[in-house]
PAKETI-226446 format. One line per 10 residues: for each residue x, y, z of N, C-alpha, C. Coordinates in steps of 0.05 Angstrom, whole numbers. Example, Ala and Ser with C-alpha at 12.3 -4.5 7.8 and 13.67 -1.06 7.14 Angstrom:
2
264:-114:156:246:-90:156:264:-66:156  257:-45:142:273:-21:143:258:1:157
***
This chain:
382
1355:1194:293:1371:1178:275:1371:1191:247  1394:1188:233:1396:1198:206:1395:1175:187  1378:1178:166:1375:1156:147:1398:1158:127  1417:1140:130:1442:1142:115:1442:1127:88  1428:1105:87:1428:1089:63:1402:1073:60  1395:1067:36:1371:1051:30:1377:1033:7  1369:1008:9:1371:989:-13:1344:976:-18  1336:977:-43:1310:964:-51:1317:940:-69  1306:917:-61:1312:893:-77:1285:879:-85  1285:868:-108:1264:850:-116:1274:822:-116
1260:804:-102:1267:776:-100:1246:760:-114  1254:738:-127:1235:718:-137:1234:695:-118  1211:689:-106:1208:667:-86:1186:649:-95  1192:623:-96:1173:603:-105:1156:592:-82  1130:591:-86:1112:580:-66:1114:549:-67  1108:536:-45:1107:507:-44:1085:496:-62  1063:511:-63:1039:502:-79:1025:527:-89  1010:526:-111:995:549:-120:974:557:-100  968:583:-99:949:594:-80:928:609:-96  903:600:-95:881:612:-111:862:628:-94
856:652:-102:835:669:-90:815:677:-112  796:694:-106:778:704:-127:793:721:-147  817:731:-140:833:747:-158:847:731:-180  854:706:-173:870:689:-191:888:670:-175  907:657:-189:924:638:-177:953:648:-177  966:645:-154:994:654:-150:1012:629:-148  1033:629:-165:1052:607:-165:1079:615:-152  1086:640:-155:1110:650:-142:1106:680:-136  1123:691:-119:1120:718:-111:1144:735:-119  1138:759:-128:1158:779:-132:1158:796:-106
1178:791:-89:1179:803:-63:1197:827:-63  1188:850:-53:1204:874:-50:1213:877:-21  1240:877:-18:1251:881:9:1265:909:10  1262:922:33:1274:948:38:1295:944:61  1319:952:55:1341:952:75:1349:981:81  1347:989:105:1354:1017:112:1377:1017:132  1396:1035:128:1419:1039:146:1416:1066:160  1419:1065:187:1418:1090:202:1433:1086:228  1450:1105:235:1466:1105:260:1480:1079:264  1491:1068:242:1506:1043:244:1490:1018:247
1464:1020:244:1446:997:247:1432:991:220  1423:967:217:1408:959:193:1380:950:200  1360:960:186:1333:952:191:1320:941:165  1301:923:168:1289:910:145:1259:914:145  1248:919:121:1219:921:117:1212:907:91  1187:902:87:1177:889:62:1154:905:51  1155:909:24:1132:922:10:1114:899:1  1090:897:12:1074:873:9:1054:874:-14  1062:887:-36:1045:889:-59:1042:861:-73  1020:859:-88:1016:836:-106:1028:844:-133
1030:824:-150:1041:829:-177:1021:845:-195  995:841:-190:975:854:-206:958:872:-188  944:892:-200:928:911:-184:900:900:-177  899:876:-166:873:864:-161:865:864:-132  885:866:-114:878:869:-85:874:899:-79  892:916:-88:890:945:-86:903:957:-110  906:984:-110:917:997:-133:947:995:-137  961:983:-117:990:981:-119:998:954:-132  1021:954:-145:1033:930:-156:1063:930:-149  1076:908:-155:1105:907:-151:1119:930:-166
1111:934:-191:1124:954:-207:1117:983:-200  1092:988:-193:1085:1015:-184:1100:1022:-158  1102:1002:-140:1116:1007:-115:1145:1013:-119  1157:998:-138:1186:1004:-144:1189:1033:-154  1171:1041:-171:1172:1069:-181:1168:1089:-159  1147:1086:-143:1141:1106:-122:1163:1107:-101  1172:1083:-94:1193:1082:-74:1219:1096:-84  1227:1089:-109:1252:1099:-120:1251:1129:-126  1229:1138:-138:1228:1165:-149:1216:1185:-130  1203:1176:-109:1190:1195:-90:1198:1191:-61
1195:1166:-51:1200:1162:-23:1230:1166:-16  1248:1154:-32:1276:1157:-26:1285:1187:-25  1278:1203:-46:1286:1231:-44:1274:1246:-20  1251:1237:-10:1239:1251:13:1252:1244:39  1264:1221:41:1274:1212:68:1304:1209:70  1318:1205:48:1347:1199:49:1362:1223:60  1378:1218:80:1394:1240:93:1380:1255:114  1354:1250:118:1338:1264:137:1342:1252:165  1339:1270:185:1341:1261:213:1313:1260:225  1308:1238:240:1282:1235:254:1288:1226:282
1270:1232:300:1273:1224:328:1264:1195:332  1243:1187:317:1232:1160:320:1220:1151:294  1215:1125:292:1206:1114:266:1180:1126:257  1162:1132:275:1136:1143:267:1139:1170:253  1161:1184:258:1165:1210:244:1167:1207:214  1173:1183:205:1175:1179:176:1149:1184:162  1127:1181:176:1100:1187:165:1099:1216:156  1111:1234:172:1111:1262:165:1128:1268:141  1151:1254:138:1168:1258:115:1154:1251:89  1136:1231:91:1123:1220:66:1095:1230:63
1086:1249:79:1057:1256:80:1047:1268:54  1065:1278:37:1056:1290:12:1046:1268:-8  1053:1243:-3:1045:1221:-21:1018:1212:-13  1000:1212:-33:972:1202:-28:971:1173:-37  960:1157:-19:958:1128:-25:986:1115:-23  989:1094:-39:1015:1079:-40:1024:1071:-12  1004:1061:4:1010:1054:31:1031:1032:34  1030:1013:16:1049:990:18:1077:999:13  1081:1017:-6:1108:1027:-11:1118:1043:12  1101:1059:24:1109:1075:48:1115:1057:72
1099:1036:75:1102:1018:98:1129:1004:97  1139:997:73:1165:984:71:1187:1000:84  1187:1026:79:1207:1044:90:1203:1047:120  1178:1054:128:1173:1059:156:1179:1035:174  1170:1012:166:1174:988:182:1203:981:187  1220:986:166:1249:982:170:1260:1001:191  1249:1025:193:1257:1044:213:1248:1035:241  1225:1023:243:1217:1012:269:1236:991:278  1246:974:260:1266:954:267:1291:967:278  1300:989:264:1324:1003:273:1319:1016:301
1297:1029:304:1291:1042:330:1292:1022:353  1280:999:349:1280:978:369:1308:969:376  1324:965:355:1352:958:359:1367:979:375  1363:1004:367:1377:1027:381:1370:1028:410  1345:1021:417:1336:1023:445:1341:996:460  1352:976:445:1358:951:458:1334:935:466  1311:938:452:1287:924:458:1277:909:434  1258:891:438:1245:877:416:1225:896:402  1219:890:377:1199:906:363:1172:904:378  1166:880:388:1141:876:404:1140:897:427
1161:899:442:1162:917:464:1159:946:455  1173:954:434:1171:981:424:1143:988:415  1129:969:403:1102:974:394:1081:975:416  1088:964:439:1069:962:462:1055:936:463  1067:915:452:1055:889:452:1054:877:480  1035:859:484:1031:848:511:1032:817:511  1037:804:488:1036:775:487:1063:763:481  1069:740:494:1093:725:488:1089:704:466  1064:699:460:1057:681:438:1031:691:425  1027:685:400:1003:694:386:989:669:374
963:671:372:947:650:361:948:651:330  951:627:318:955:626:289:932:612:276  923:624:254:903:611:236:916:606:209  901:593:192:911:586:166:891:594:145  901:604:122:885:612:100:889:592:77  866:581:67:868:561:46:855:572:21  870:569:-1:860:579:-26:838:562:-37  825:572:-59:803:557:-72:814:532:-85  799:510:-81:807:485:-94:786:476:-114  794:465:-136:775:455:-156:762:429:-145
777:415:-128:767:389:-117:762:393:-87  737:392:-79:731:396:-51:743:374:-33  746:350:-43:758:329:-28:787:336:-21  801:349:-39:828:358:-34:828:379:-12  809:397:-13:806:418:7:801:405:35  784:385:36:778:372:62:803:359:73  818:347:56:843:334:65:863:355:75  864:378:61:882:400:70:873:410:97  847:414:101:837:423:127:844:403:149  840:378:144:846:357:164:876:359:172
893:363:153:922:366:159:927:390:176  915:413:169:920:438:184:908:436:212  885:424:215:873:421:242:891:403:259  901:382:247:920:364:261:945:378:269  953:398:253:978:413:260:973:433:282  948:437:290:942:454:313:931:482:307  928:489:281:919:515:274:892:521:287  889:545:298:865:551:314:841:562:298  845:567:273:824:577:256:830:570:227  809:563:212:812:557:184:797:579:168
811:591:149:798:611:131:796:599:103  772:600:92:767:590:65:764:613:46  778:614:24:773:633:3:748:623:-12  730:642:-18:706:635:-33:702:655:-56  686:647:-76:677:664:-98:651:652:-109  636:667:-124:611:656:-136:616:630:-149  599:610:-142:602:583:-153:620:565:-136  635:577:-118:653:562:-100:648:572:-72  623:570:-63:616:581:-37:598:563:-20  572:564:-23:554:551:-5:559:521:-3
560:508:-26:564:479:-26:590:471:-13  611:487:-19:638:481:-8:637:485:23  626:507:32:626:512:61:608:491:75  587:483:63:569:463:75:585:436:79  600:428:59:615:403:61:637:406:82  649:429:84:670:433:104:658:432:132  635:445:136:623:446:162:612:418:170  602:403:151:593:376:158:616:359:166  639:362:153:662:346:160:676:356:186  675:382:191:689:394:214:669:411:229
650:399:244:629:415:257:639:434:279  662:429:291:671:445:313:694:464:307  705:462:283:728:479:277:720:508:275  737:526:284:732:555:280:737:562:251  715:570:238:715:572:209:706:600:200  719:611:180:711:636:168:715:635:138  703:654:124:706:654:95:715:682:87  730:683:65:741:709:54:733:711:25  718:731:18:707:734:-9:725:753:-26  742:768:-14:759:787:-30:742:803:-50
719:814:-41:703:832:-57:690:819:-81  685:793:-80:675:778:-103:645:780:-107  630:791:-88:601:792:-89:590:820:-92  564:822:-98:551:848:-102:527:849:-84  515:873:-79:492:875:-62:469:856:-70  466:851:-96:445:833:-105:449:804:-95  473:798:-85:479:771:-75:472:768:-46  459:788:-34:454:787:-5:439:761:3  420:752:-13:406:728:-7:424:704:-5  442:702:-24:462:680:-24:479:682:1
489:706:7:507:709:30:492:703:57  466:708:58:450:702:82:450:672:87  453:656:66:454:627:70:479:618:86  499:635:86:523:628:102:518:630:132  497:643:140:490:645:169:486:618:182  478:598:166:471:572:178:496:556:186  520:566:179:544:550:183:561:558:207  550:576:223:564:584:248:592:593:243  595:612:224:621:623:217:630:644:236  656:647:240:667:668:256:661:695:243
664:696:216:660:721:201:660:715:171  649:735:156:651:736:127:669:760:120  691:755:108:711:777:104:706:790:77  704:816:77:702:833:53:686:821:30  660:817:35:643:805:13:638:824:-10  635:850:-5:627:869:-26:651:886:-36  645:907:-50:665:923:-64:689:931:-46  712:930:-57:737:934:-42:739:962:-30  724:982:-41:727:1010:-32:701:1020:-20  683:1003:-12:656:1011:-3:651:1003:26
645:1023:43:638:1018:71:608:1018:74  594:1037:61:565:1040:65:550:1015:57  556:1003:35:541:979:26:546:956:45  569:955:57:574:934:77:556:938:102  551:963:108:533:969:131:505:959:124  496:964:100:470:954:91:468:924:93  489:910:83:490:881:84:492:870:112  508:883:129:511:873:156:484:871:171  466:890:166:440:889:179:423:865:170  431:853:148:416:829:138:428:803:148
451:804:160:466:780:167:468:777:197  468:752:207:475:747:234:506:744:237  518:734:217:547:730:217:561:757:215  581:762:232:596:788:231:610:791:204  609:815:193:626:821:170:653:831:181  674:822:168:701:832:174:710:848:150  718:873:154:728:890:132:758:888:130  767:888:105:795:885:98:803:908:79  797:903:53:807:921:32:799:950:35  776:956:47:767:983:47:775:999:72
792:987:89:802:1001:113:831:1008:109  837:1033:102:864:1042:97:876:1058:119  860:1066:139:870:1082:161:850:1083:183  857:1096:205:840:1096:228:814:1112:223  814:1131:205:789:1145:198:769:1126:185  779:1109:167:761:1090:155:750:1071:176  767:1063:195:757:1045:217:735:1059:233  739:1084:240:719:1099:254:693:1100:239  695:1105:213:671:1107:196:656:1080:195  671:1059:191:659:1033:188:645:1024:214
658:1030:237:646:1023:263:621:1040:268  623:1066:261:601:1084:266:576:1077:249  581:1067:225:559:1059:207:549:1031:212  562:1016:229:554:989:234:560:970:210  582:976:196:589:961:172:603:935:178  611:931:202:627:907:208:627:902:238  634:877:245:638:870:273:666:863:280  683:862:259:712:855:261:727:870:239  752:876:245:769:888:224:795:873:222  803:868:198:829:855:191:849:878:188
872:876:202:893:896:199:916:884:184  923:896:161:946:888:146:966:912:146  990:907:154:1010:928:157:1013:944:131  1016:930:109:1020:944:84:996:961:76  972:949:79:948:963:70:943:989:84  951:991:110:946:1015:125:971:1034:126  993:1025:114:1016:1043:112:1038:1040:132  1037:1019:148:1059:1014:167:1050:1013:196  1069:1008:214:1063:1004:242:1049:1028:256  1056:1052:248:1044:1075:261:1013:1076:257
1004:1073:232:976:1073:226:963:1047:235  977:1025:234:966:1000:244:959:1002:273  976:1015:289:970:1019:317:946:1037:321  943:1057:304:921:1076:306:895:1061:299  895:1044:279:871:1028:273:864:1010:296  885:997:307:881:979:330:868:995:353  878:1019:358:869:1034:382:839:1042:378  832:1050:354:804:1056:349:786:1032:353  794:1010:342:778:985:346:776:977:375  799:978:388:800:969:416:782:986:434
781:1012:428:765:1030:444:735:1025:440  728:1013:416:700:1007:410:694:977:415  713:963:426:710:934:431:704:918:406  717:927:384:716:912:359:742:896:356  740:870:355:765:854:353:779:858:327  805:856:327:822:857:303:839:832:301  848:827:277:868:805:273:886:812:250  908:799:249:929:805:229:924:789:203  920:803:181:917:791:155:944:786:142  945:769:122:970:763:108:969:769:79
992:774:67:995:780:39:1015:761:25  1017:737:35:1038:718:26:1066:731:28  1071:742:52:1096:755:57:1119:735:60  1143:745:54:1167:730:61:1171:732:91  1193:720:101:1198:721:130:1200:748:142  1210:768:126:1213:795:136:1185:807:143  1167:805:124:1140:815:129:1126:799:151  1131:773:151:1119:756:171:1129:763:199  1154:770:202:1166:778:227:1152:804:238  1148:823:220:1134:847:228:1105:841:236
1092:822:222:1065:815:230:1064:802:257  1084:785:264:1085:773:290:1086:794:312  1103:814:308:1105:835:328:1079:851:331  1067:858:309:1042:873:310:1020:858:324  1019:832:320:998:815:331:999:812:361  1020:823:374:1021:822:403:1006:844:417  996:864:401:980:886:413:955:874:425  944:886:447:923:874:462:897:870:448  891:886:427:866:883:413:865:860:393  888:847:388:889:825:369:881:800:383
854:796:385:843:775:402:835:750:385  837:752:359:829:730:342:853:719:327  854:693:322:876:681:307:880:695:280  904:702:273:909:715:248:919:697:226  928:709:204:938:694:181:968:688:183  980:695:205:1009:690:209:1012:661:214  1023:646:195:1027:617:198:1056:610:193  1062:584:194:1089:575:192:1101:581:164  1126:589:164:1140:595:139:1139:571:119  1142:547:130:1144:524:112:1117:518:98
1095:530:107:1070:526:93:1071:538:65  1087:559:62:1087:574:37:1113:571:21  1136:572:35:1162:576:21:1178:551:21  1191:545:-2:1210:523:-3:1234:528:14  1242:553:15:1265:561:31:1261:589:41  1262:593:67:1257:619:79:1282:637:79  1278:663:83:1301:681:82:1307:693:110  1294:682:131:1300:690:158:1307:665:175  1322:670:196:1329:649:215:1323:659:244  1309:644:260:1296:619:253:1271:624:235
1261:603:222:1236:605:208:1213:610:229  1192:622:219:1168:624:236:1155:597:238  1152:587:262:1141:560:267:1116:562:284  1097:544:279:1073:542:295:1074:517:312  1070:520:338:1071:498:356:1046:481:356  1046:458:370:1023:440:370:997:452:380  999:474:396:975:487:406:965:509:387  978:511:363:970:531:344:979:559:351  1002:561:363:1012:587:371:1041:591:361  1048:616:358:1075:624:350:1088:639:373
1112:629:381:1127:643:403:1138:669:391  1135:691:406:1145:717:397:1174:720:406  1192:725:388:1220:728:396:1224:752:414  1243:749:433:1248:771:451:1275:784:446  1288:777:424:1313:791:416:1308:819:407  1328:836:405:1325:864:397:1316:865:368  1301:886:362:1291:890:335:1271:869:327  1273:859:302:1254:839:293:1255:813:308  1278:807:319:1282:782:333:1288:758:315  1289:763:289:1297:743:269:1321:754:254
1338:736:245:1361:744:229:1355:742:199  1359:763:184:1355:761:155:1379:748:142  1375:727:127:1397:712:115:1405:725:89  1425:742:92:1433:760:69:1441:743:44  1455:721:48:1463:706:25:1439:695:10  1419:686:24:1395:676:10:1380:699:-4  1380:722:9:1367:745:-3:1381:752:-29  1408:752:-29:1423:759:-53:1419:738:-75  1417:713:-67:1413:692:-87:1387:695:-102  1367:706:-88:1340:708:-100:1335:736:-112
1354:754:-110:1350:781:-120:1352:781:-150  1332:794:-163:1332:796:-192:1336:825:-201  1332:844:-183:1340:872:-188:1344:886:-162  1361:906:-163:1369:920:-138:1376:949:-144  1370:966:-126:1378:994:-128:1386:1004:-101  1408:1019:-99:1418:1028:-73:1423:1058:-74  1418:1071:-51:1422:1100:-48:1438:1105:-23  1455:1126:-23:1470:1134:0:1467:1164:4  1466:1172:29:1462:1200:35:1484:1218:25  1507:1208:20:1529:1224:10:1524:1233:-18
1506:1219:-33:1499:1227:-60:1478:1249:-59  1478:1267:-78:1459:1288:-79:1432:1277:-89  1411:1281:-73:1384:1272:-80:1365:1295:-76  1348:1301:-95:1329:1323:-93:1301:1312:-95  1282:1325:-81:1254:1318:-83:1243:1329:-109  1229:1312:-125:1217:1323:-149:1198:1346:-143  1198:1366:-161:1184:1391:-156:1154:1386:-152  1143:1365:-166:1114:1361:-164:1107:1342:-141  1126:1335:-123:1120:1317:-101:1106:1330:-78  1108:1356:-76:1096:1371:-53:1073:1388:-63
1049:1384:-52:1026:1399:-61:1029:1429:-55  1018:1446:-73:1019:1475:-68:991:1486:-66
***
């Protein structure tokens, strides 16, 4: 396929309610959508950066820059046999996985359409439905949190994830466990703790948690291995796993018992499958993490979650939990058993509602292969 056109858009999308983590509170999202045209087909991807560099080193604005000034010149007008070949076109770029994933994932959508299959089938997925969990932000009022959990459990969600941070951890988890003794419960620290906090984190062992997600430094595997030896509860690594090599290292060091796979964090479907394969071969379960994606990113997450190693409920939940109005049709919905039906239509299986996308667009840039584009001289290492 020849990459004929690319459109990058920034959308402003309002959340139904503020979402608080150890990084801060989010009220609305600046969503970056990538639209790629190739061989008469259109594919969609999402760049899942946050607005600030608190989850990783990328932001909405750095991704706009890297995508516009480096990725587009590297790929526009180029011919590839399959979507995964885009990795080779962008290999000179170090890091910036989320920006690269936006382009690559749109090409996976196109390849699936061209072959007349669903994205699930193209990726090698084996499930017709996926188990859904829910992620709940930090609440100043624990009673409000308990009511929220009661609502989500009643809705059928198969796992509850609590965001924690120092001062909002042991007491909160204890109250939740007392109120919900049987619910599948995990906590996510988003790197809010340090090795000196190991004694505090050991107290979490008493609550029969599925996992403690990324308690220590966002870029450290070794210290997580040291901590894991002190805990009965499995550690799940998130921020520090950027590729399959990191997964191999973490498993080899005994740094975790579970790995969270986020499409943007690892650079797209190609590397996500590689991380999955490494974990699957070592019998380490994986699950799909979320970045408050719009429906486009959520649709890609649904397809990825059908791979056989995704044995734990992920963060893919119903669109209406987050957005006042979705940009895909149908919306992602969770059934009473806490599952999402995987669409079997070609490509993503969801229709992107272009009019709603355009209504929410606050900036846009388009490129066409007919225009002359050159790769910056300093983009290729010598």
